[in-house]
C-alpha positions in Angstrom: -2.6 -13.4 3.0 -3.4 -14.5 6.6 -4.2 -11.6 8.9 -5.8 -10.4 12.2 -9.4 -9.5 11.3 -10.6 -8.6 14.8 -9.1 -8.1 18.3 -11.6 -8.8 21.0 -11.6 -8.0 24.7 -14.1 -7.6 27.6 -12.7 -5.7 30.6 -15.6 -7.0 32.7 -14.9 -10.6 31.7 -16.9 -13.2 29.8 -18.7 -12.9 26.5 -19.2 -11.3 24.2 -15.8 -9.7 23.7 -15.8 -6.4 21.9 -13.6 -5.2 19.0 -10.6 -2.9 19.7 -8.1 -1.7 17.1 -5.0 -3.0 18.9 -3.9 -4.8 22.1 -0.9 -5.9 24.0 -0.4 -9.7 24.1 1.5 -10.7 27.2 2.4 -14.0 28.9 -0.6 -13.6 31.2 -3.1 -12.6 28.6 -4.5 -9.8 26.5 -4.4 -6.2 27.7 -7.8 -4.9 28.4 -9.4 -8.4 28.7 -10.4 -10.4 31.8 -11.7 -13.9 32.4 -14.4 -14.5 35.0 -13.4 -18.1 35.8 -9.6 -18.5 35.8 -10.0 -22.2 36.6 -11.0 -22.8 32.9 -9.8 -19.6 31.2 -6.6 -17.5 31.1 -3.2 -18.1 32.6 0.1 -18.7 30.7 -1.1 -21.7 28.7 -4.4 -20.1 27.8 -3.2 -16.5 27.5 -4.9 -15.9 24.1 -7.9 -17.5 22.4 -8.0 -17.7 18.6 -10.7 -18.4 16.1 -11.2 -18.4 12.3 -13.2 -15.9 10.4 -13.9 -18.5 7.7 -15.4 -20.9 10.3 -17.5 -18.1 11.7 -18.8 -17.4 8.2 -19.6 -21.1 7.7 -21.5 -21.2 11.0 -23.4 -18.0 10.1 -24.4 -19.7 6.8 -25.8 -22.5 8.9 -28.0 -19.9 10.7 -26.0 -19.5 13.9 -26.0 -16.0 15.3 -22.2 -16.1 15.9 -19.9 -13.1 15.3 -16.3 -12.2 15.9 -15.8 -12.1 19.7 -19.2 -13.6 20.5 -17.6 -17.0 21.6 -14.9 -15.3 23.6 -12.0 -15.4 21.2 -9.4 -12.6 21.6 -8.2 -12.8 18.0 -10.3 -13.6 14.9 -7.9 -14.6 12.2 -8.4 -15.2 8.4 -6.5 -16.9 5.7 -5.1 -19.9 7.6 -5.6 -23.6 7.1 -7.4 -23.9 10.4 -7.6 -27.7 10.7 -3.7 -27.7 10.3 -3.3 -25.5 13.4 -2.6 -28.1 16.1 -1.0 -27.8 19.6 2.7 -27.1 19.2 2.2 -24.8 16.1 4.0 -21.5 16.4 2.4 -18.4 14.9 3.9 -14.9 14.2 1.6 -12.0 14.5 2.6 -8.6 13.1 6.3 -7.8 13.3 7.3 -9.4 16.6 4.6 -11.3 18.5 5.0 -15.1 18.7 2.4 -17.6 19.9 2.4 -21.3 20.5 -0.9 -23.1 20.2 -1.4 -25.1 23.4 -4.8 -26.7 23.2 -8.3 -26.7 21.8 -10.9 -24.7 23.7 -13.7 -26.8 25.2 -17.0 -25.0 24.5 -19.3 -24.2 27.4 -22.8 -22.9 28.1 -21.6 -19.3 28.3 -21.4 -19.1 24.5 -24.8 -20.8 23.9 -26.3 -17.5 22.5 -24.0 -17.8 19.5 -25.6 -21.0 18.3 -29.0 -22.1 17.1 -30.9 -23.8 19.9 -27.9 -23.0 22.2 -26.0 -25.9 20.7 -22.5 -24.7 21.7 -21.1 -28.3 21.0 -21.2 -27.2 17.3 -17.6 -26.0 17.8 -16.3 -29.0 19.9 -13.0 -30.4 18.6 -14.3 -33.9 19.5 -17.5 -33.6 17.5 -16.3 -31.3 14.7 -12.5 -31.7 14.3 -10.8 -28.6 12.9 -13.6 -26.2 13.8 -12.7 -25.5 17.4 -11.3 -22.3 18.9 -7.6 -22.5 20.0 -5.7 -21.5 23.1 -2.2 -20.2 22.8 0.6 -19.1 25.0 2.7 -16.0 24.3 6.3 -16.7 23.5 7.2 -13.2 22.5 5.1 -10.3 23.8 4.1 -7.2 22.0 1.3 -5.1 20.5 -0.9 -6.4 17.6 -3.2 -4.4 15.4 -6.2 -5.3 13.3 -4.8 -6.0 9.8 -1.4 -7.3 11.0 -0.2 -10.3 9.0 -0.1 -13.8 10.5 2.4 -16.5 9.6 2.9 -20.1 10.6 6.5 -20.4 11.8 6.5 -24.0 12.8 3.9 -26.7 12.5 4.6 -30.1 14.3 
């Protein structure tokens, strides 16, 4: 069953983000989290960053020192067909929260420590389709907890 494996925030901004048991997801972002550069991160269309635990495990098996939250994702999810999650997909988290995937996250040098030889392009959607982090906007706000279920409500 798809679920939230980790909720990750950094009150000082940037990476890595650190695990917390729960957080409020609002239209402007994740409670307890901050972005250093709002030109490229945050705001209503990039309120929440998502990543796949299974892809993290694959990257670890390739030797990359990546871990949940190390590339800046707010929610590490498991059990989803990650390549099928495209912009326009709606997700339900827990009992009430609803997200809409808005875009793929462009990797940058700030996450280089999570990759062998600093090759952060390893999670570029252009170079490795279906292995990118995702940005989402919050359609229905609320609190989520580690272990909450995740469902796909609508997939374009």
